[in-house]
N, C-alpha and C positions, 0 to 999 in steps of 0.2 A: 642699471645705469640711469634709469628714467626718474629716479627720485619720487617726487610727488605725482607723477603722471599716472593717469588711469584710475585715480581714486574715484573720480566722478562716475564713470561707468560701473565701477565696482559697487558703489552705493546703489545705483539703479538695479543692478542684478541681484544684490542681496535683499533690497527692499521688496523686489518682486517675489523672491523666494519666501520671504517672511509673510508676504500677503497671500501665499498659497498659489501663485501663478507658476505653471509648469510648461507653458508653451515656448515657442522660439522667438516671439516678437520682442522679448526683453533684450536679446542680443542685438537686434536691429536698432532699437532705441538707444542702447548703450553706445553703439557706433555713432548714432546721430549726435549725442551729447559730446562725444569725443571730437567729432568734426567741428562742432560749434566752438568748443574750447580751443582747438588748434587754430581755428580762424582768428580768434581773439589774440592768440599768442603772436601769430605772424604780423598782425596789424600793430599790436603793442610794441613789438621790437622796432618797428619803423618809427613809431611815435617817440619811443624812449631813446632811440639811437643806440640800442644795445647790439654789440657785435657778436656776443656769444649767447647761446641758449643751451643750458645743461652741458657746458664744456665743449660744445661744437659750434661751428659758425652758424649764426642766425641766417635764416633764409635770405633776407635782404642783403646780407653781407656777401653771399655767394652769387645771387642772381639779380640783385638790384631792386630798387623800390617799385618800379613799374610792374614787374612780374609778380612781386610779392603781394602788392595790393590786389591784383587780379586773382592770385591764388586764394587770398583770404575771402574775397567775394565769392569765388567758386565754391569754397568749402561751406560758406553760409547757405548758398542756394542748394548745393548738393545735399546738405543735411535736411533741409525742408523737403526736398524731392524724395528722399528716402523715407521720411516720416509719412509722406502722402501715399506711399505704396500700400498702406493699410487704411481702411476707412474708419478712422477714429479722429474726428475733428476736434474733440476735446483735448487730445494730446497735442495736436498740431497748434491749437490756440495757446496751450500752455508753453510750448517751445517758442512760439513767436513772442509771447509776453516776456519770457525769460530773456530772450536775445535782445529785445528792445531795452529792457531794464539794464542789461549789461552794457550796452552801448551808451545809454544815458549815464551810467556810472563812469565810463571812460571819459565822456565829455565833461562831467562834473570834476573829475580828477584833473583834467587839463586846466580848468578854470582855477584850480587850487595849486597848480605847479608853481613852486617858488614862494609860496605863502608860508613864511616861518611862523606866523601867528594862527595857523589853521587850528580850529578847536577840536577837541576829542570827538564831539558829536559829528562834526563835519567829516572827520576821518572815518568814523564808523559808518556814516552814510555811504561813503565810497566803497567800503568793504561790503556792506550789505548788497549794494547794486552790482559791483563788479564780480564778486566771488560768491557770496552766500546764496543769492537767488538761484544760481545754477545748481549748487549742491541741493538746495531745497527742492528744485524742480526734478532733479534726478530721483530723489526718494519718493516724491509725490507720483511720478510716472510709474514707479514700481507698485505703488498702492492702487493706482488707476487700472493697471493691467490685471491686478488681482481682485479688482472690484470690491475693495474693502469698504467698511462703513465710513461716512463722512468724518466721524471722530478719529478713526485710525488714519485716514488720509491726511487730516490736519496734523496729527501727531508725527507722521512721517515727514511731512513738509517742514515742520518745526525742527525735527531731528536734523535733517539735512542742512537747514538754514544755520542752526547753531554750530554744526560741524564745520560748515564753510567759514564762519567767522573765526573759529578756533584755528582752522587751517591757514587763513590769511595772516592772523596774528603771529603764528609760528613762522610763516614765510617771511614776514617783515623782520622778525627777530634774527633770523638766520643771516641777514645782511650785516649784523653786528657780532654774531657769536660763532658762525660757521667757519670752517677751514675753506680757503678759496678753492683748493683742488677738489674738495668734496662738493662744494656748492656749484662748481662748473661755470662760474662767472666771477668777475672781480668783486670783492666785498666793497661795501660803501657805495654801491651803485645807486641806491635810492637817493642819497643826499646829492650825489653828482647830477642826478636827473631832476633835482628840486622837489623830491617827494619827502615830506615830513611825516613819518609814521609814528606809531604809538611810543616806541622807546624814546624817540626824540621829543615827543610831546611831553612825556613824563619828565624827561631830563630838563626841558625848558621850564617846567613848573617848579621843579625842585632844586635846580642848579644855579638859579640866580643869574646875574648879568654875565658872569664868566662863561657859563654854558650857552646862554642866549647869544652872546657875542660871537663865539666860534662857529656856532650853527649858522647864524646869519651870514657870516663871511663865506663859509663853504657853499651854502645854497646860492648866494648871490654870484659867486665866481664859477659855480658849476664844476669845481675842481677841489680836490683835497690832497694835501701833501702827506707824506708819511708821518711827519711830526703832528700835524693837525689830527690825523686819524688816530694816532696813539693817544693824543690828549682827549679826544672824544670817547674813546674806549675807557680811558681812566675815569672820566667823569660819569659815564654810564654805570661803571662799577661802584664808584664812590657814593652815588645817589640811588643805587639799587634800581635804576630805571629799567634795565632788562629783566630783573627779577619781578618787578611789579607788572610789567607788560606780560610776562609769562603767566603770572597769576590770573590775569584777565583771560588768557587763552584757556587756562584750566577751568575757569568758571563756565565758559561757553561749552567746553567739552563735557562737563558734568551736566549741564542743561540738556545737551544732546542725548546723553544716556537716559536721563529722566523721562524723556519723551517716549521711550520705548516701553514704559510701564503698562500701556494699554494693550500690549500684546502678551500672549501667554509665554512662559519660559520655554526655551528650546534652543537648538543649535543655531537656527537662523537669527534669533534675537541676540544670542551671545556673540555671533559674528559681527553684527552691526554695533553692539555695545563695545566691542574691542577696538573698533576703528578710531574713536576719539583718542584712546591711549596711544595708538600707533602714530597718530598725527602729532601728539605732544612730544613724542620721542624722536621726531625727524631731526636729522643733522645735515640734510641737503635738500 
């Protein structure tokens, strides 16, 4: 039922195995990154005003904003406290840097909320900071635990980074292609929240004034009628906007796979190489 959840700790655990690490600290750090990820989710749901998370009531919907803000803060601090139970300041510095960049990404996204004219580069900068850096950090931590060479550590970080971009591109696509019951939240949520993602950026560039006009109206009103939604879906299909956005996700997935070439063939490498294809096949 969790859909995309726990992909990040899985990346860390598999990267550690690929790097030859056989100790128990990988599980601890996998828990740390999941705590960090969960903290961002509970805060994001408040910012976005989202009532549902994976088909269930969001934390703030059940307990209110005050408790939810404190819960997110607690999870951030708890994650760092867990990381400090082992004397490895390099890993703690990495986790702090990743968390800071994620928060910067959230702040940047807020400045772009409701901006129908957001550029593709600006959108990708949000993805890099909000999503990709944590994926990259997870893979890099696996390499640090295994004490791999600098070349392999960089390769793992780039693997995770590209995987994270692909993950977010697919996640954005699902808002326009997934079944609502499978997605666990109302479709069209991004537009209602004023978030213009890659499918809409492509549509805006290819669909002319007709597409631009309806997108501008929906984003400005923060609401979409069934007729408007059906028209947006029609335009996305007519101008192949979702297909082209998916092709970008495929490109990043292939880049992620290519990063693993510095490691010898084996089951561990095969497992990491299979993750990009799994992400591309997500339907929720």
